[in-house]
N, C-alpha and C positions, 0 to 999 in steps of 0.2 A: 664759523664752523670749524675753527682751528681746535686742535686736541687740548684737552685740558688734564692737568694733573689729577690723578684719581685720589680720592679721600679714603682714609682708612675706614675699614668696614666694621660696622657696629657688631660686637660680639667676637670679632676675630683679633682684636688688639687689647684684650683684658677687661673691656668695659662690662662684659658679661661672662660669667664663669660657665663655659661650655663643657670643660672637661669635668665639671662636677657631676655631670649625669642628669638624668631627668628628675631625680628626687631633688636637686637643687632649684630647678626652674619651674617644675610643674606644681605650683602652690597657687591655690586661687588668691588672687589680689582683691583688695577692697576697692569698690567702685562706688561713687556718689549716687550713680543713677541705677544701681542694682535693683532699688525697691520700684523702679518704674516699669518692670518687666510685664506687668500685667496691662499696660497701656501702650503696646508697640506703635512707633511712627510708621506711617506708611509711604511718605514722600518727603522730599526736601528740595529746596530751590537750588538749581544749578548756578554756579558762579561763571560768569563769562571769562574765556581766555583772552588775554590782552593781545591786541593786533601784533605786536612785535614777536610774542611767543608763537602765535599761530603761524606767522609767516616762516619762522625758523623751522617749525616741524613740517611745514609744507615742503621746504627745501629738502629737509632730511628724507621725507618720504620720496622725493624724486630720485635722490641719490641711492638710497638702498634698494629701490626698485630697478636700478640698472643692472644688466646682466655682466658688465665690465668689472664690477667690484668683486675682488677675490674673497675667500672666507676669512683670512686673517684681518684684512682691512675692514671688512663688514662688521666684524666683532668689535673692533675698536671704534668705529663710527656709532654703533649701537650704544657701547659703553658711555661715550661722551655725550650722546644725545640724552641718555637716562640722567646724567648729571644735571641736566637743565630741568628736570621735573622736579627737583627738590623743592618742597614747600608749595608745590603746585599739582601734587598727585591726583587730588580729587578732581579739580577742574579739568585737568587733561584726560583722565580716565573716563569721565562722564561726558566728555564732548563727542558727538557722533563721528565727526570725520577724524579728529586726533587720536581717538581711542583705537581706530584700525591700525594707525602708524604705530601707537604704542605697543600693541600686541606684536607686531613685527620686530619691534626693538626687544621686547622681552624673550623672543624666541631666538634672536641673534647674538645676544650679549653673553659674557661669561658669568659664572655662577656668582662670584663676589659681587658684581655689579646688579645681577638680579636680586640678591639677597639685600644689597643696600636699598634698592627701590622698595622692596616689601617691608623691610623694617622701619624705614622712613614713613610708610604709609600705613603701618600696622594699625595705629589707632583709629584710622578712617577706613580700615578694610570693611567692616560691615557695611558702611555707607557706600562704598565703591560696589560692593557686592550686591546691593539692593537696587542699583541702578540698570536700565536696560543696556546701556552701552558698557558701564562699568563692570557689569557681571562677566562680560566677555574678556575683559582685561584681567579680571582676578582669576578666571579659570585658566586662561592662557599662562599667566604666571605659575599657577600651581602645576600644570602640565610640564612646564620647563623645569621646575623644581624636581618633579618626578624622573624627568629626562636625565638631569645631572646626577641623580643618585646612582646611576649606572657606573659613574666614574669612582675613582678611588680617593680616599680622604675627603669626602664631602659630607659625611653623615653629621658631623658636629655642627658645621655651620647651617645646614639645612635644619637641623633640630632647633637651633637657637632662633631661627627665622620662624619656623612654624609655631614655636612657643609664644612668640609676641602675637602672632595672628590668633592662636587659640585663647589667649588672655583677653584679647579684644572681643572675641566672639561671645565668651561665657559671661561677659559683663551684662549682656542683654540679649540673650540667644532667641527669645520669642520673636523679637522683632525680625530677625533674619529668618527664622524657620517659617514663618507665615508670609514671607514675601515670595512672590512667583519667581523672581530672579535669584534672590539671596538664598532660597532653598537649594537651588542647583549648585551654588558655589559651595555650600556647606557639605553637600553630598560629596564633591569632589575633593573637599579637604579631608573628609572622613575616609574616603578612598585612598588618598595618599598616605594617610597615617597607618591604615591597614596594609599598605603594601599591595593594593589591588588595582589593576587596570581600571582606568576611569570609566570605560564603556562596558565593564563586565556585567553580563546578565545575572550573575550570582547576587548582585546588590541592586542593580537598577530594575525597574519594572519589566518583567518578562512579556514577550510577545504572547498573546493568548495561546498561540499554537505550541510554543515551548512549555509553557505552564502545563497545559493539557497533556503533553507528551510525558512530562514528569509526574504528573498525578496519575497516569495510568500505566507507570512503570515501563514507558518506552523510552525514558532517558532518566539518568541518575540524578538523585536528589542530594540535599545537604546531608541527610542522615547517614550517608555512606562515605562522608568525608570529602567528597568532590568539591565542595565549596572552597576548600583550601589551596586547590590546584591553581597553578599559574600565579602565586604570590610573588611579589618582589620584595626588595628590601622595605621595611616599614618601621613604624614607631609604636609598638603595642602598648606601651605605658601611657604615651600621649593620646591614643586612640581612647583608652579606658578613661582617662582623666577627662577628655573632651565629652564624651558621652555622659558620663555620670555627673559633671558639672552642669551640663545643658539640663539633665533631668532634674537636677536639684533647683536650679533656677526657675525651671518651668513648672514645678509642682503645683503652684497656685493657679495656673492656666491650663492644667491638663485638660480639664473638661472642654476647654475651647480647642485645644490641640487635637483632641481625639477625633474631631469632625472636621478638622480644618484640611482642605485638600493639598496644601502645601506644607503641613505640619512637620514633615521630614521624620517622623517618629519611626519610620520603617529602617532608620539607620541602625536600629538594634540588630538587623541582619548581619551587621559586621561584627558583632560580638560572638559570632558562632565559634565555639571553642573556649570561650571564657564563661563557664557555667555559673560561677559566682556572681559575675556582673550582671548576667542575664537574670539570675534568681532575684537580683536586688532590682533591675530595671524595669522588668515586665509587670510586677505588682503596682509599681508606680504609674506605669503607662494606663494600666487598667483602673486606676483610681482607688486602689486599695491603700488606705493610710493605717499606719499603725499595727500592721499584721506582725505577728511573732513567728519569723521564719525558723527560730530554734525549735519550736514545737511542731514543725511540719505544716504550720498553717500559713499558706501563701496567698490565698484567695479570701478576701473579706466577704462573708456571707451577705453583708448589707448591700453590696454592689451588684450582686447576681441579677437582680430584676432589671437594673439599668443596663447592664452589659447585653442582655438579650434584646433589650430595645435598641441599643446602639449597633448591634449586629445587622439591623435593617437598614442602617444608613451607609451610604456609598463609601465615604472615606474610612469610616471605621471598620467596615467589612474587609476592605482591603488590608488595613492594618492588622486585623484579627487573623487573617490568613497568614501573614508574616509571623505573628506570634505563635501560631501553631506549629510552624515550620521550624522554629528555632528553640522553642520552649525546651528546657532540660526535662527528663522524664518525671521527676517529682511534681514539676509544675504543670506538665501536661496532664498527669493523673487527676490533679485538682481541678482542672479547667474542665475536663471531660465530665467528672462526676458531679461537680457543683454547678457548673454553669450549663451544660448541654443535657444532662440526664433528665428524662421526661419532657423535653422540648424538641426533640430532633425532627419529628414529622412537622410540626408547627414551622420550625426554622427551615426545613427542606422546602416547604411550599412557598417561601418568599422569594421574589426575584432577586434580592441582594444576599439574604440569609443562606440560600441553597449553596452559594459558592463557599461561604464558611464552613457549612457541613461537609461539603467535598473536601476541603483542605483538612478538616478534623479526620475524616476517614483516611485520607491519604497519608497522613502522618501518625496514624495508630501505631503503637509501639509494641503491643502484646495481644495475645488471644483473648484475654480479658476484656480488652478494648472492643475487639471485634464481637465479642458475646453481647456486651452492653448495646452496641449499635444494631446488632441482629434483632434483639428482643423488640426494639422500636420501630425498625424499618424493614425487617425480613419479610413480613407479609404485606407490604405496602408498595411493592414494586409497580403493581397494576395503577394504583392511585398516582404514584410518582409520574409514570408514563403519562397518564391521562392529563396531569398538570404541566407536562412539558419539561419535567425535571429529571430527564434521562441521565444527566451528568452525575447525579448522586448515585443512581444504580451502576453506572460505569465505574465510579470510583469504589463502590463496594466490592464488585468483581475483581477489581485489580488488587485491593488490599487483601482480599481473601487468598489470592495467588501468591502475593508477597509474603504473607505471614503463614501460608499453608494452614489456614484456619477456616472452617465452615465452607469449604469449596463445594461440597455436595448439596449443601443446604441452599446456597445462593443460586446454583444452576437450577435447581428444582424450583426455586422461587421465580426465576426468570422464565422457566418454561410455563408456570402456572399464570403468569402475567399476560403472556401473549398467545397462549393456546388453551381454548375452552375444554372442559372435561369431555373425555372420550374422542377428542380430535386427533387424527394422525400427526405424527411429529413432523411430517413434511411442511407444515405451514409455519414451523418455528422461524427458520432462517428468513423467508421472505418477509414476514412480519417485522421482524427486527431491522432488516435492510431498510424498510419504509415505515419506521416507528410512528412518526407523526401522521402520515398519510393513512395508516391503519387505525389509530386512537382517535383521530379526528373524524373517522368515517362513522356516519349514523347507523348504517346497516352492516355491522362487522361480520355477520354471518354470511353475506355475499361479497365481501371484499375480495378483490382479485389483484393480481400484479399490475401496477400502473405502468404500462409500457411507456418509456420515453422520460419518465420523471427521474429526478436526481435522488440518490440514495442518502439516507439520513447520516450525517456525519458521525453523531455519537452511536448510532446503531451499528454501524460498520466497526467502530472502535471497541464496541462491546463484544462483538462477535470475535474480533482479533484477540481480545483478552481471554475469552471463553476457549479459543482453540490452543491456548497455551496451558490449560489445565491438563491433569492426568486424564488419559482416555477413558478410564472407568467412570469418570464423572460426566462425561460428555457424549454418551452413545446417542442420545436423542438428536443432538446437534449434528453429529457426524452423519446420522441416517437422513436428516433433513437436507443436509448439503448434498449428499449423493443422489437426493431425489429430485434435485432441480431439473426442470425441463430445459432442453437444449437452448432454446431461444432466451430463456430465463438466464441461464448460465452465460451466455454470450453477453447480454445486457450487463451482467455483473462484472464481467471481464473487462468491459469498456469503461466502467466508471471508476474514477480514482480511488474512491473508498472501498467499492465492491472488489476491485482487483486485489486490494491488500488483504481481504476476507479470504479470497482463494489462495493467496500465498500463505496466510496463516494455517489454513487447512491443510495444505501441501506440506508444511512444516510442522504439523501437529504429530502426535503419537498415534494417529490413525493407521491402519494397516496399509501396506503398499497395495494391496488388491482394491481397497476403498478408494485410495488416492487415484489409481489408475481407472477406476470406474467413472470419476469425474472427468479425467483428462481425455478419455475416448469420446465424450460428448462435444469435445471441441474440435474434433476432426473435421477438416474442411475449412477452418477459419484461422489456423495459426499464421498463414501469411498475412491475412488482414490484421490480426492482433499485433503482429510483430512490428507493424508500421505505427502503432499507437503508443503514446507515451506510457500509459497505465497498462495496456495489453503487453508491451514488450517485457515487462517483469513477469507478467502471468506465463507468457511463453518460455521464459528462462527456467521458472520454477517447475513448469509441466515437464520440460526435457529432463530436469534433474531426477525426477521420481518415475520416469518412463522406462519401460523395457527397451531392448535394442531395437525391436520392430516398431515400436511407438516413436523411437527418436528418429528412426529413418522417415516416418511419415511427416514429423514436424519439419525436418530439414528439407525434405522434397517440397513441402507447400511453402516453406520461406522462400526457396530459390526459384520456384515456380513464379512467386509474386514478384521476385527481383532477379530476374535472369542476368541482368547487367552486372549484378554484384558478383555472381558465380563466374562470369567470363573474366571480370576484373581481377578476381582472386587467383584464377589460374595463371593469368599473365603475370601477376605480381610474384606468384611462386617461381615462375620459370625464369623471370628476371633476376629475383634474389639468388637463385641457384647459380645461374650463369656468372653473376658478379663475384660469387664465392669461388668459382672455378678459376675466373681469370685472376684472382688475387692469390689464392692458395694452391691451385690445382697444377696439373700438367697436362701435356697433349694426351696422355694415356687416359686420364681421367674424364676427359671432354667426351669420350666415346663409351663411357660406363653406363651401366644399366640405368642409372638415375637421370642422365641426359635423355636417354632414350624413353624414359617413362613420361618425360614432358613434351617430347617432339613427335612422338607416334600419333599419327592421324587416322590409322585404320579403324573401321567400325568395330565396336566391342559387343560381346554377347551380353545378354540380360545378366547372366551369372557374373560376368566380369564387371559390370556396371554396379551390381549390388556389392561386390567385394570391394570395389574402389570406394563406394558410399560409406561402407562400415569403417574403412581405413581412414576416411576423410572425418568422420564423426569422432574416432577414438583419438586422432593425432591433432586435429587442427580446429575443431570447433569452438574451443575456448579462447581462441586468438582474438586481438582487438579488432579484427575485421568485422566481426559480428557483435554489434553493440549489446544485444540482449544476452549474449553468453558471456560477455565480458563484464558482467554486472554493471553496465552503464547504460542509462537510458538514451533514447534518440533524442537529440537536442531539436526540440520544436517550440518556437515561440519564446525562446529564452527560459524555458522551464528547466527546473532542477529538482530532484528528489533528495530530501534531507534524511538523516538518520533518525529524526524523531517522528517521521512519519508525515511530514508536511511537503507541499510542493510550491516551490516559488513561481509565481505567474499563473498558477491554476486555482488561485483562491485561498483565503486564509482561514485558519480556524479562529474565529473570534466568537464571542459571546453572542454576537448577532447572527451568525450563521448555525448557531446550534439550536435554531427553533424553526418551525414550520411557519409559512406565511400567516396561517390561521392564528398561530400563537403570537405573531408579531402584532396583529391588529389588536389583540386583547390587551397588549401592554404599551400602546403608543402614548398613553397619558402618563406613563411613569417616567422616572428620571433617566438620566443619560445611560446608565449601566444597564446593558441589555440582558434580555431573558437567558436563562440557562439552557444549555443543550444537553 
C-alpha cells in the first residue's frame, strides 16, 4: 500500500494534441466493427478478479472509510489505488463489491488521476457502461469530471478524455443505446457535453405532474428559452459531434431504435438551440431518407402512414412528444400539415396517440396552427370527454390562451360539451369539476352533485385555464361559479383541485362584486378551512379580495377557531416590545403609550375592540404568525404545494390518475402506459 510514483497523463505530455482544439480531435476514426452496429451484443462474461488484487482493494476500502484520514492524504491514497487498476479496469469496474470501492476512489482522486483511469479504460468504456455494476462506476467518473470543470485550467484535459470516450461510443452506439444500463451512462455523457446538470428535468423524463403543468402553461417550457438556464461549462462541438455520429451509425437500425424503450433518441432534446443540427437529426429519427432540405422538404411523404401507426406505440409516442417540443418551426409546420392533418380525432382517441396530440397542441407556434386544430377538434369536445380524453381539451384551452387565438370559440365549444341546449349556465362548473362522473352517468338529465366524491384532476385544471382568459369570454363560467350552492362551494374549497379553481376565479378579471358574492357564501367556515392544507390558500385569497367588513369576519372566525394562537400572538408582541425597550430604550420610554397599550387590562368597549381589530388587520395580518396570510401552507403530513400546481404527499398527477375508475376498467388490457386525463 506504499505510495507509488505517478505516471505521466496521456494527453498532458504531448502524446495528444490538446491545444489544437476540437477540430483536431473530433474526427470519426475507422473501426473494424463499425459494420456490426445492427447486431448489438447484449452481454459478456465477467472476468474474475485475482485474489491478491481483491484483498488489496478490500484493505483500501477499510482505509478510505476511516474518518481519521484527512482530505490531502485521502486524495493521495485514492490516486495510488487507481494506479493499481491499470489493465484491470473492466474486471474491477464490473465486480459487484470492488465497483463500490472504485466509485469512492474516483470521487476522491485528483483530476489527472481520474483522467488517467478514464483514458486507460476508454476503449472498454462501452463494455463497462453496459454492466450493472460498471454503469455506476462510469456515471460516477463522469460526475467527477463535471465537478472538476468548476476548477480553472481543466477544460483541455477533460476535453481530451471525453474525446477518447466519445470515439469509443460512436464505434458501435446502437449496442450502448439499447442497453438498459448503457443508455443511462450515454445520457450522462451527453449532459456533460451540454454542460447541463445530470439530474436536470429539462433533459430527463419529466414527472407527469411537471409535464402537465408545462403543457397547461402553469410552468415555462423550452420555447421561451428556459431550457438553457442553469447551464455549466460544456463542450458544444463535442455534443454535436457525438449526436450526429450516433445518428449516422444508427441510421440502418433506426426502425428498431424508434420503438426501443432504451433507444436514447430523446437525446436530441440537448440540441435545443442548434436548429441546423435538429433539422438534420429529426428527419433521420423519423426515418426520412434522402429528403431535400434545401427545397424545404423535410418530411418524406412515404413515411407518413408509418409514423401515424408508430405514434400508437409507447416508446415512439414519448419520442414524438420530444420531437414536437424541440422541432424548429419549419419542421414543426411540415409535421403538423403532413403527418397530423385529417387524423387528429383518430389520434386523439388512442390511449397513446392522445398524448402526442396534446404535445402537438401545446407546442403550436401560430394562429394558423390553432386554426388547423380547431377545424378538426373544435366541435368534438363532447366526444373527447366521452372517451376520457379530457387532456386534449385542456391542452386546447391552454394553447388558445397562450397564443390569444380562438379563445371565445373554445369557451363556447366547452360550454356546448357539458351543457345541453336551453340549460342554465349554473350547471357548467359542477359538470366540469366531476367530468368523468358526469359523462359516465347514464341518465345525464338527472345527474346531481356527487357529495364526497373527489373532483376530476383535469376538470379542475380546465377551469383554472378558463379563468385566466379575458372576462368577456367567460361570462357563463363566472355566472356558474357564483351560483354554486353553499355546501357545494364548501366541498370545492376542501378539495385540492377545487380549491385552486376558487383561487383562479378570485384571481380572474371578474368584478369585485362577483368575487365577494362567492366569498360571502363561505361565512361561518373560514376557521375550519384555515386548518386545511387546500382550504388555507382559499382563505388567503378570499381575504385579499374582501372588503374591510368581510376581512374582519374572516379574522374573527379564524381566531375563534384557534384562540390559543391569538393569546400567543399578543404575548409575543409584548415580549418583542419589551426586548426592544431594554436594548434601545430608556426609563422614560418604558412608561410610554406603547407600553401601556400592551399592559392595560381594563375592559374595552365594542367600538374599541372593532378599532383594535381593524388596526390588527392593517398592520400585522401578513406576518409569519399566520401561515395562510404569509403565502405558506400549514405543514400537514409532510405536504408541500409546488409552483406548478402539484402537492407532494397529496397524490401525484400521473396518467393513471387522469381517468375515472370506469375508464380504468376499460383499459386494463392495454399496455403499461395509462389512459389520458
